Every structure is written in C-alpha cells, then in structure tokens.
C-alpha positions as CSV (number, residue, x, y, z in Angstrom):
1,M,100.8,83.6,105.0
2,G,103.6,86.2,104.9
3,Q,103.6,86.4,108.7
4,Y,104.4,82.7,109.1
5,F,107.2,82.9,106.6
6,F,108.7,85.9,108.4
7,L,108.4,84.0,111.7
8,F,110.0,80.9,110.2
9,I,112.9,83.0,108.8
10,L,113.3,84.7,112.2
11,G,113.3,81.4,114.1
12,L,115.8,79.9,111.6
13,G,118.1,82.9,112.1
14,I,118.0,82.7,115.8
15,Y,118.7,78.9,115.7
16,L,121.6,79.4,113.4
17,R,123.0,82.2,115.5
18,I,122.9,80.1,118.7
19,N,124.4,77.0,116.9
20,R,127.2,79.1,115.5
21,G,128.0,80.4,119.0
22,K,128.2,76.9,120.4
23,T,130.5,75.9,117.5
24,I,132.8,78.8,118.1
25,D,132.9,78.1,121.8
26,K,133.9,74.5,121.1
27,F,136.8,75.6,118.8
28,C,137.9,78.2,121.4
29,N,138.0,75.5,124.2
30,D,139.8,73.1,122.0
31,Y,142.4,75.8,121.1
32,H,143.0,76.8,124.7
33,N,143.3,73.2,125.8
34,A,145.9,72.5,123.1
35,I,147.9,75.6,124.3
36,H,147.8,74.4,127.9
37,S,148.8,70.8,126.8
38,G,152.0,72.1,125.1
39,N,151.3,70.6,121.7
40,R,152.4,73.4,119.3
41,I,151.3,71.7,116.1
42,E,147.8,70.9,117.4
43,A,147.5,74.4,118.9
44,L,148.5,76.0,115.6
45,N,146.0,74.0,113.6
46,L,143.2,74.5,116.1
47,G,144.0,78.2,116.4
48,R,143.7,78.7,112.7
49,R,140.4,76.8,112.6
50,Y,139.1,78.9,115.5
51,Y,140.0,82.2,114.1
52,S,138.8,81.2,110.6
53,K,135.4,80.2,112.2
54,T,135.2,83.7,113.9
55,R,135.7,85.3,110.4
56,S,133.1,83.2,108.6
57,G,130.2,85.7,109.1
58,F,126.6,85.1,110.3
59,F,125.5,82.7,107.6
60,G,129.0,81.6,106.7
61,L,128.9,83.8,103.6
62,S,132.2,85.5,104.1
63,S,135.5,83.8,103.3
64,G,136.7,82.9,106.8
65,R,140.2,83.8,105.8
66,L,142.7,84.6,108.5
67,T,144.0,88.1,108.8
68,I,147.5,89.1,109.7
69,Y,146.2,90.0,113.1
70,D,144.8,86.5,113.6
71,E,148.1,85.0,112.7
72,Q,149.9,87.4,115.1
73,A,147.5,86.4,117.9
74,I,148.2,82.7,117.3
75,T,152.0,83.4,117.2
76,N,151.7,85.3,120.5
77,D,149.8,82.4,122.1
78,L,152.3,79.9,120.9
79,S,155.3,82.0,122.1
80,V,154.1,81.7,125.7
81,M,153.8,77.9,125.6
82,K,156.3,75.9,127.6
C-alpha cells in the first residue's frame, strides 16, 4: 500500500513539474513577443508576471515576489525597445 502512495506522489510531482515548465515557457514567449511588438505597458505587465512565476517555487509555496534584480532585468529589456 505504501509503495502505491509513493508512486502516486512521485507521479504527481513529475506532472506538476512538467506543467509548471510549460506555464513558464508560455509566459516567457508572451513577454518576448510583447517586447518585440513595442508595447511597453504590455511588456512591463507580462515581464512582471513571468518573473513572478519563476520565483513561485516548485509547488507554488514561495511568495513569487519580484526581486530588485528582476525589476532591473525588466527595465533593461524595456530600455532597448524601439
């Protein structure tokens, strides 16, 4: 019985990890598309969502708050927009 529970938890963890990666990839693509489109407001909002998602931890247990380094990276990306 304990083996099946362990396998279930392991499978659930793998599934969540794969799903989280797909979500982060989607946010990353949306952010870079907004940068290339030239829409600063949309790029700023999507950049904050993307970096927040990368800070959210494996099970989403950490706060997902942006760091000063995240804000600086977004600012650098916005500064090179046309």
